[in-house]
C-alpha positions as CSV (number, residue, x, y, z in Angstrom):
1,M,-33.4,-12.1,16.4
2,N,-30.7,-11.8,13.8
3,F,-27.0,-12.5,14.3
4,Y,-26.1,-8.8,14.8
5,S,-29.0,-7.7,17.0
6,G,-27.8,-6.4,20.4
7,K,-24.1,-6.7,19.6
8,K,-21.6,-3.9,19.9
9,I,-20.2,-3.5,16.5
10,I,-17.1,-1.4,15.7
11,V,-16.7,-0.1,12.1
12,T,-13.3,1.4,11.3
13,G,-13.5,3.6,8.2
14,G,-17.2,3.9,8.9
15,A,-17.5,7.4,7.5
16,G,-16.6,6.3,4.0
17,F,-18.8,5.3,1.1
18,I,-19.0,1.5,1.9
19,G,-18.5,2.0,5.6
20,S,-21.5,4.3,6.1
21,A,-23.7,2.0,4.0
22,L,-22.6,-0.9,6.4
23,V,-23.3,1.3,9.4
24,D,-26.8,2.0,8.1
25,K,-27.6,-1.7,7.7
26,L,-26.2,-2.7,11.1
27,I,-28.4,-0.1,12.8
28,E,-31.3,-1.5,10.9
29,L,-30.4,-4.9,12.2
30,G,-30.4,-3.7,15.8
31,A,-26.7,-3.5,16.5
32,Q,-25.0,-0.8,18.6
33,V,-22.5,0.7,16.1
34,I,-19.3,2.4,17.2
35,I,-17.6,4.3,14.3
36,G,-14.0,5.3,14.0
37,D,-12.5,7.3,11.0
38,N,-9.7,9.8,10.5
39,L,-11.9,11.6,7.9
40,S,-9.1,11.6,5.3
41,S,-11.4,10.2,2.7
42,G,-14.5,9.6,4.7
43,N,-17.0,12.4,5.6
44,L,-18.7,13.0,8.9
45,E,-21.8,14.0,6.9
46,N,-22.2,10.4,5.8
47,I,-22.7,9.4,9.5
48,L,-24.9,12.3,10.4
49,R,-27.1,11.5,7.3
50,V,-27.5,7.9,8.4
51,W,-28.3,8.9,12.0
52,K,-30.8,11.5,10.8
53,K,-32.6,8.8,8.8
54,Y,-33.3,6.9,12.0
55,G,-34.4,10.1,13.8
56,F,-31.6,10.1,16.4
57,T,-30.8,13.1,18.5
58,I,-27.1,13.8,18.3
59,D,-24.8,15.1,21.1
60,K,-21.1,15.8,21.1
61,K,-18.9,15.3,24.2
62,Q,-15.1,15.7,24.1
63,G,-14.9,15.3,20.4
64,T,-17.1,12.2,20.2
65,Y,-20.6,12.3,18.7
66,F,-23.3,10.2,20.4
67,T,-26.9,9.3,19.6
68,N,-29.7,9.3,22.1
69,I,-30.8,5.8,21.2
70,H,-28.6,2.7,21.7
71,S,-25.5,4.9,22.2
72,H,-24.3,4.8,18.6
73,S,-21.2,6.9,18.4
74,F,-18.5,8.4,16.1
75,K,-15.0,9.3,17.0
76,K,-12.2,10.8,14.9
77,I,-9.2,8.5,15.3
78,D,-6.0,7.7,13.6
79,F,-5.6,3.9,13.5
80,Q,-1.9,4.3,12.9
81,N,-1.7,5.1,16.6
82,Y,-1.7,1.7,18.4
83,S,-2.5,2.9,21.9
84,D,-5.5,4.9,20.7
85,T,-6.6,1.9,18.6
86,V,-6.6,-0.4,21.6
87,K,-8.6,2.0,23.7
88,F,-11.1,2.5,20.9
89,L,-11.7,-1.2,20.3
90,K,-12.2,-2.2,24.0
91,G,-15.6,-3.6,24.7
92,G,-16.5,-4.4,21.1
93,D,-17.9,-7.8,20.0
94,I,-17.2,-7.6,16.2
95,V,-14.9,-5.4,14.2
96,F,-15.6,-4.5,10.6
97,H,-12.2,-3.1,9.5
98,L,-12.7,-0.8,6.5
99,A,-10.2,1.9,7.4
100,A,-7.7,2.6,4.6
101,N,-6.1,5.4,2.7
102,I,-8.0,5.0,-0.6
103,G,-9.4,6.8,-3.7
104,G,-10.1,5.7,-7.2
105,R,-7.6,4.4,-9.8
106,G,-6.0,7.8,-10.1
107,Y,-5.4,8.0,-6.4
108,I,-3.9,4.5,-6.2
109,D,-1.5,5.2,-9.1
110,N,-0.5,8.7,-7.9
111,H,-0.4,8.3,-4.1
112,P,1.7,5.1,-3.5
113,A,3.2,6.3,-0.2
114,D,-0.2,7.3,1.2
115,C,-1.6,3.9,0.3
116,C,1.2,2.3,2.3
117,E,-0.4,3.6,5.5
118,G,-2.6,0.5,5.1
119,F,0.2,-1.7,6.3
120,A,0.3,0.0,9.8
121,I,-3.4,0.5,10.0
122,N,-4.1,-3.2,9.4
123,Q,-1.5,-4.4,11.8
124,N,-2.7,-2.2,14.5
125,V,-6.4,-3.0,14.2
126,I,-6.0,-6.7,14.0
127,K,-3.4,-6.9,16.8
128,A,-5.5,-4.7,19.0
129,S,-8.6,-6.8,18.2
130,H,-6.8,-9.8,19.6
131,E,-5.4,-7.9,22.6
132,V,-8.8,-6.6,23.8
133,G,-10.7,-9.8,23.1
134,I,-12.8,-9.0,20.0
135,E,-15.0,-11.9,19.0
136,R,-14.3,-11.7,15.3
137,V,-12.8,-9.4,12.6
138,A,-14.1,-8.9,9.1
139,F,-11.4,-7.3,7.0
140,A,-12.4,-5.3,3.9
141,S,-10.0,-6.5,1.3
142,S,-9.9,-6.0,-2.4
143,A,-9.5,-7.6,-5.8
144,C,-6.3,-5.6,-6.0
145,V,-4.7,-8.5,-4.1
146,Y,-4.8,-10.7,-7.3
147,P,-1.7,-11.1,-9.5
148,I,-1.5,-8.5,-12.3
149,N,-0.5,-11.2,-14.8
150,L,-3.9,-12.8,-14.5
151,Q,-5.6,-9.6,-15.5
152,K,-3.5,-8.2,-18.4
153,K,-5.5,-9.7,-21.3
154,Q,-8.3,-7.7,-22.8
155,N,-11.6,-9.6,-23.3
156,S,-10.6,-12.3,-20.8
157,T,-13.2,-14.7,-19.6
158,Y,-11.2,-15.9,-16.6
159,L,-12.8,-15.4,-13.2
160,L,-10.4,-14.8,-10.3
161,K,-10.7,-17.4,-7.6
162,E,-9.8,-16.9,-3.9
163,D,-6.7,-19.2,-4.1
164,D,-5.3,-17.2,-7.0
165,F,-3.8,-14.6,-4.7
166,F,-0.6,-16.6,-4.6
167,H,-0.6,-17.8,-8.2
168,D,2.0,-20.5,-8.8
169,G,3.4,-19.7,-5.4
170,W,4.0,-16.0,-6.1
171,G,2.2,-12.8,-5.1
172,N,2.0,-9.9,-7.6
173,A,-0.6,-7.6,-6.2
174,D,-1.9,-4.4,-7.9
175,R,0.5,-1.7,-6.7
176,E,1.0,-0.6,-3.1
177,Y,-2.7,-0.5,-2.3
178,G,-3.0,-4.1,-3.4
179,W,0.0,-5.2,-1.3
180,A,-1.4,-3.5,1.8
181,K,-4.6,-5.4,1.4
182,L,-2.8,-8.7,0.7
183,M,-0.6,-8.3,3.8
184,G,-3.7,-7.3,5.9
185,E,-5.2,-10.6,4.9
186,Q,-2.1,-12.5,5.9
187,I,-2.0,-10.7,9.3
188,L,-5.6,-11.7,10.0
189,L,-4.9,-15.3,8.9
190,A,-1.7,-15.4,11.1
191,Y,-3.7,-14.2,14.2
192,H,-6.2,-16.9,13.5
193,K,-3.5,-19.6,13.2
194,Q,-1.6,-18.5,16.3
195,Y,-4.3,-17.1,18.6
196,S,-7.6,-18.5,17.1
197,L,-8.9,-15.0,16.3
198,K,-12.0,-15.5,14.3
199,G,-12.2,-13.6,11.1
200,V,-12.7,-13.3,7.3
201,S,-11.2,-11.2,4.5
202,V,-13.9,-10.0,2.2
203,R,-12.6,-9.1,-1.3
204,Y,-14.5,-6.3,-3.0
205,V,-14.3,-5.4,-6.6
206,T,-15.2,-2.0,-8.1
207,A,-18.0,-1.0,-5.7
208,Y,-20.4,1.8,-6.8
209,G,-23.7,3.3,-5.7
210,P,-25.2,6.3,-3.9
211,W,-23.0,8.5,-1.8
212,E,-19.8,7.5,-3.5
213,N,-17.7,10.4,-4.7
214,D,-16.5,11.1,-8.3
215,T,-12.8,10.1,-7.7
216,H,-14.3,6.7,-8.7
217,A,-15.1,5.8,-12.2
218,I,-18.9,5.3,-12.3
219,I,-19.8,8.5,-10.4
220,A,-17.4,10.5,-12.5
221,L,-18.9,9.1,-15.7
222,I,-22.4,9.8,-14.4
223,R,-21.5,13.4,-13.5
224,R,-20.1,14.0,-17.0
225,A,-23.2,12.6,-18.6
226,I,-25.6,14.5,-16.5
227,N,-23.6,17.7,-17.1
228,K,-23.6,16.9,-20.8
229,E,-19.9,17.2,-21.2
230,D,-19.0,17.1,-24.9
231,P,-16.4,15.9,-25.7
232,Y,-17.1,13.2,-23.1
233,V,-13.9,11.9,-21.5
234,I,-13.2,8.2,-20.6
235,W,-9.9,7.4,-19.0
236,G,-7.7,4.9,-20.8
237,S,-8.7,2.9,-23.9
238,G,-12.2,2.3,-22.8
239,L,-11.7,-1.4,-23.4
240,Q,-10.7,-2.2,-19.8
241,D,-13.4,-4.2,-18.1
242,R,-14.6,-4.6,-14.5
243,D,-16.9,-6.6,-12.3
244,F,-19.1,-3.7,-11.1
245,T,-20.7,-4.4,-7.7
246,Y,-23.5,-2.4,-6.2
247,V,-23.0,-1.1,-2.7
248,S,-26.0,-3.0,-1.2
249,D,-24.6,-6.2,-2.5
250,I,-21.2,-5.4,-1.0
251,V,-22.9,-4.8,2.4
252,S,-25.0,-7.9,2.4
253,G,-22.0,-10.0,1.3
254,T,-19.9,-8.5,4.1
255,L,-22.5,-9.2,6.8
256,E,-23.0,-12.8,5.6
257,A,-19.2,-13.4,5.5
258,A,-18.6,-12.1,9.0
259,E,-21.3,-14.3,10.4
260,K,-20.5,-17.5,8.5
261,I,-16.7,-17.6,7.9
262,T,-14.4,-17.5,10.9
263,D,-11.3,-19.3,9.9
264,G,-9.4,-16.3,8.5
265,R,-9.8,-17.2,4.8
266,A,-10.9,-14.9,2.1
267,V,-14.2,-14.7,0.1
268,N,-15.0,-12.9,-3.1
269,I,-17.9,-10.5,-3.3
270,G,-18.8,-9.5,-6.8
271,T,-21.1,-10.4,-9.7
272,S,-18.9,-12.6,-12.0
273,K,-20.0,-10.4,-14.9
274,R,-17.7,-8.0,-16.7
275,Y,-18.4,-4.8,-18.7
276,N,-15.9,-2.6,-20.4
277,M,-16.0,1.1,-19.9
278,I,-17.5,1.8,-23.4
279,E,-20.4,-0.6,-22.5
280,L,-20.8,1.0,-19.1
281,T,-21.0,4.5,-20.6
282,N,-23.5,3.5,-23.2
283,M,-25.7,2.2,-20.4
284,I,-25.3,5.5,-18.6
285,F,-26.2,7.4,-21.8
286,N,-29.3,5.3,-22.3
287,I,-30.5,5.9,-18.7
288,V,-29.7,9.7,-18.8
289,K,-31.2,9.9,-22.3
290,W,-28.3,11.9,-23.7
291,K,-25.3,11.0,-25.8
292,P,-22.2,13.2,-26.6
293,K,-21.2,13.9,-30.2
294,K,-17.6,13.1,-29.4
295,I,-16.0,10.7,-26.9
296,K,-12.3,11.3,-26.0
297,F,-10.3,8.4,-24.7
298,D,-7.6,10.0,-22.5
299,T,-4.8,7.4,-22.6
300,S,-2.6,9.7,-20.5
301,K,-4.8,8.7,-17.5
302,P,-4.3,5.4,-15.7
303,E,-6.8,2.6,-16.5
304,G,-5.5,-0.2,-14.3
305,V,-5.5,-3.8,-15.3
306,K,-7.1,-4.9,-18.6
307,S,-9.7,-7.3,-17.2
308,R,-11.0,-8.1,-13.7
309,A,-14.0,-10.2,-12.6
310,L,-14.4,-12.5,-9.6
311,D,-15.5,-16.1,-9.2
312,I,-18.2,-16.0,-6.4
313,T,-18.7,-19.8,-6.1
314,R,-17.4,-19.8,-2.5
315,A,-19.8,-17.1,-1.4
316,K,-22.7,-19.0,-2.9
317,K,-21.7,-22.3,-1.4
318,V,-20.5,-21.3,2.1
319,M,-22.7,-18.3,2.7
320,G,-25.7,-18.8,0.5
321,W,-25.0,-15.3,-0.9
322,S,-25.5,-14.0,-4.4
323,P,-25.7,-10.4,-5.7
324,K,-29.2,-8.9,-6.2
325,Y,-28.3,-5.9,-8.4
326,P,-27.5,-6.3,-12.1
327,L,-25.5,-3.4,-13.5
328,Q,-28.6,-1.8,-15.2
329,K,-30.6,-1.6,-11.9
330,G,-27.6,-0.4,-9.9
331,L,-26.9,2.4,-12.4
332,E,-30.6,3.4,-12.4
333,E,-30.5,3.7,-8.6
334,T,-27.2,5.6,-8.6
335,I,-28.2,8.0,-11.3
336,S,-31.5,8.7,-9.6
337,W,-29.6,9.5,-6.4
338,Y,-27.2,11.7,-8.2
339,K,-29.9,13.8,-9.9
340,K,-31.7,14.2,-6.6
341,N,-28.7,15.1,-4.4
342,K,-26.4,16.9,-6.9
343,P,-23.2,16.1,-5.0
344,I,-20.2,18.4,-5.2
345,S,-17.5,17.1,-7.4
346,V,-14.4,16.0,-5.5
347,E,-12.5,15.1,-8.6
348,L,-12.5,18.7,-9.8
349,L,-11.6,20.3,-6.5
């Protein structure tokens, strides 16, 4: 018996890229998984695909989808509505809170008001979790909580540590999305301090993998390479670097964190390795076995901070967790999926 077997697990934002991968693993581990999503960025097909993998028969009653085995279910819900959130969370054991208004860097930069929905969503889910007696909450946070001034130098070797989120006593998160995540962490920590709600904030950094859409950098770059776009466009200078984390590592780290950290603190989930966008695209070209004659660096597009990678010492020490997928392997898996499934471009719609 593993920690999750037989438990009733609620996943907010479970129809999204990371959420549906988490749902898949929880079902494999024997949990009953209840999924809520408003489908603004998530896709019901992600859930139906996972259920189909396990051979479930699917029924729909009063707008809620059910499976014939273990009563897994999906409901479309707006977590900005507090009373609906309370009703939805009742009876759950653990909440994995991934619901957020999110897209890639272009979305974060160009939809500041939409990203602010995260403030209300996080307050509602965490407060309701306490009200209905949820055992523990795992909050999907982000490296965007870290101060911009620690990430503005190209070719940095600094690894962001969990305590850096208030650097020198000041917060300076990455735009509205980063502030929503940072305040979500603070809400969870406050509910632990005042009400002893068990929880953890899990900070993700540049997740990628199968079933992600091309509003995110890696999938967009893979699409352009497979379509042999020439000139080949890279947003920004191409010198901005990131700690690219494969989705299976994100999921395993999240599950370990929810089980082993309950005092409301945060933990980084990443690789501690950084690659700039030029290095990344060259790896993609080598795997695809194609290279453009011309690369265009579109500096009119946002590129975000100059350098970002996470220190994962806490995850290793407290959880015994470390990533399993180096970038090369993760890219090979993702490109193989892309070629097989030929997903429709969201970026170009």
